[in-house]
N, C-alpha and C positions, 0 to 999 in steps of 0.2 A: 385633380387638385394641381398635379405637376402642370398641366397645360395651362392653367391660369396663371400660375407663377411665372413661366416662361413667356407669356404673351404680356405679362407686366413689365419685364426685363426689356422686350422688344419695344414696348412703349416707350420706356425711358430711353432707350438708346437712340431711337428714332428722334425724339424731343431734342436730345442732346446735340444729335448731327444737324438738325434743322436750325436750331438756336446758335449754333456754331456759325452756321453758313451766314444768318442774319447778322451777326455781331461783327464779323469780318469783312466790313464794307470794302475796304481798302483792297482787299484781295477777291473781290467777286468775281472777275474775269477769270481768275484760276479756278475759283470753285464752280463756275459755269462749265469750263473746260473738265473738270474733275467729275461733275455730274453726267456730261455728255457721255464720257466714256463709260461710267458706269450703267446709265440708261441703256446704250447699245449692246452693252456685255449682258446685262440683265435678260434683254429681249432675246438674243441669239444663243446665250450659254445656258441660261435657267428656263425662261418662261417657254419658248418655243419648244424646246426639248421634253419638258415637262408635259405640256399640252399635247404633244405628239403620243407620249407615254400613255397617258390618261386616256386619248382617244383609241389606241390600238388595244388596249385591254379593257374597254367597256364593251366590246362586242358590237359596236353600231355599226350601222352600213356606210357611215362616214369615213372617207379615207383622209390620208395627210394632204392631198391636193385642195380638200375642201378647207381645212384648218388653215393653209397657206394664202387661199384666196380671201379668208376672213381676215387675216393678217394684213393682206394687201388693202382690203377695205378699210381697216384701220388707220393705215398710213396715209391713204388717198382721202379719207374722211376729214383729217385736219387740213391736208392740203387744201380740200375744197373749203373748209371754213375759213382758212386764210383768204383765199379768193373773194368769198362772199363779203367778208369785212373790210378787205383792202382794194378790191378790183375797182369798184365802182366810183371812187373818188380818191385819186391819186394824191391829191393835195391834203386829204383829211388827215393824214399821219405823217408823222416826221420820215424823211428818207431812211433813216436808219432802223425805223421800227417796222422790221418786215415780219412780225409775227403777232396773230391776232390774239388781243386782249383775252378773249373767251377761250381760245387753245390752252391758254396757261392754265386755266381755271379747270378746263376739262381734263388737261394732263395731270394735274395734281389730284384730281378725283380718280383718274385711273390707277395711280399710284396708291390711293386708298383703298380702292377696291382689290388690289392686288395685295395689299397687306390685309384686308379683311379674308382674303382667301387664304394667305399664309396662316392667320390663326385657324381658319376652317380645317386647314392640312395638319395644323399641330394635334387639334382635338381629335381628328380621326386618326391620327399615326398613333396616338396613345391609346385608341380604341382597339386597333389592330395589333399592338404589342409594344411594350415598354421600349426595346431597342428601335423599333422604326419609329416611334415617337420623339426618342433623342436625336436620333438621325435628322429627321426634318427640322427638330427644333434648333439644332446647330446651325443648318443651312439657313433658318430664317433669322436666326440672332446674328450671324455673320454679316448679313447684307443690310440690316436696319439701319446702320449709320449711313450707308449711301442713300437709302430710301427717305431719310430725314433732309439730307443734304440736297437730294433731288427736288422734293417738294418745295423747298424754300428758293432753290435755283431756278425752277420753271416758273414760279409765281413771280418772282422778281425780274426775271429776265423778259417778262410779258408785262411789264410795268404796273404789276399790282403793288398795293401799299402794304407796308409792313405788319400793319392789322390783319388784311385779309391774308397774307403768307402765314402768319402766324396761326390764324383759324385753321386754314387748311393743313398746317404741320400737326396741329392737335388732332384733326380729324384723322389722319393718317396714322398718328401715333397710336390713338385709341382703338383704331380698326381691327388689330389682332385680337384684341380682348373680345371684342364684339363677335369675331368671327369664331373664337372657341365657344362663346355662349351660344351662338347661332346654330352650330353644328349639332349641339345636343337637342336642339328643338325640330330640325327639318334636314331632309337630305336633298342636295342640288343633283340632277342627273349628271353623271360624269361626261356625256357628250355635251352639254351645256357649259360645264366647267371649263373644258378643253377648249370650246370655241370662244367662249369670253377671254382666255388667257390669250389666245392667238389674236383677237381683235386688239387688245391692250398692248401685246407685243408689237404690232404695227405702230400704234399710237407712240409707244417709247423710242422707236426707231426714228420717227419722224421728228420728236420734240428733241433727241439727242442730235440728231444730224441737221436738221434745218431750223432749230431754234436754239438751243444751247450753246452749240459751236460758233455761229455766225455771231451770238451775243458776246461770247467769250472774247473773240479777236475784235470786236467794237470797244469793249470796255477795257482791254488790257492789250499791250503789245509786246508782253514780256515773252522772251524765248522760252519760258517755263510752261508755256500753254500745251504743247505736246506732252510734254513730261507729265502733267497733270492727267491729260487725257489718257494717256497710258495707264497711269496710276489707278484712275477711276476702273479701268479695263481688269487691271491685275487684281484689284480687290475682290471683285466679283468672281474672277477664274480662280483664285486662292480659295474662296470659300466653297466654291463648286468643287475643286479638289479635295478639299479636307473632308467633306460628307460624302465622297463617291470611292 
C-alpha cells in the first residue's frame, strides 16, 4: 500500500513540474537550461552508478565496460537518428532546428521508462524492507519535479505540440504507478535492468548536451542560463546526497 501511495505522489509531482514548464512559455529557454543540467546530472549521478551497482550485485558475467558501451550506444543512437532525419536534405528544416523531431519523442519515452523503473524499484524496495523502501521512495520523489520539467522541455524543444507534450507528460507521470503494479506480477532480470538504464543514461546525456542546451541558447540570451543549468545539477545532486 505504501508503494502505491508514494507512486501516486510521484505522479502528482511529475505532472506539476511538467505543467509548470508548459505554462511558463516566456521563460522556456531558462527551463530548457534547467532541464539540461538535470538530465545530465541524472545520467551521471543517479542512473549510471545505480546501473553499475545492479550489475555488480547480480553475479552476471557482464562487466562495467559492457554497461558503458551500451551507454555510448544510447548516446550515438540519437546522434544517428538526427543524422538520418536531417542529413539528407539540409533545406528541409530551419537552420536552428538541429534536433530530430523523433528524438524528442524517444527522449520523453526514455524518461517515461526510467519513471516506470522508479516505480518498479519502489515496490521491490518495500519488499526488501521498509527502511530500504522509504530510502528509494525519497530519492524518486525528490527528482520527479525535474522529470516532469524534462519531459515537457524535451518535447517542446524538438518542436512538438503542446498536446503531444502533455500526453507524454501524463505517460511519464503515471509510469511509476504502473511500475509498482508491474513489479508484483513479474521480475525483470537485474542485468537487463542495468543495461536498459545504461542505454537511457546515454540518451539523457545526448538530450541534455546536444538538444536542450543549444535550444536554451537559441530561445534565450539571458545571463541566467548558466545559473539555471547549475540549478538543475544541484537539484539532482541534493536529492542524491539526502538519500545516501
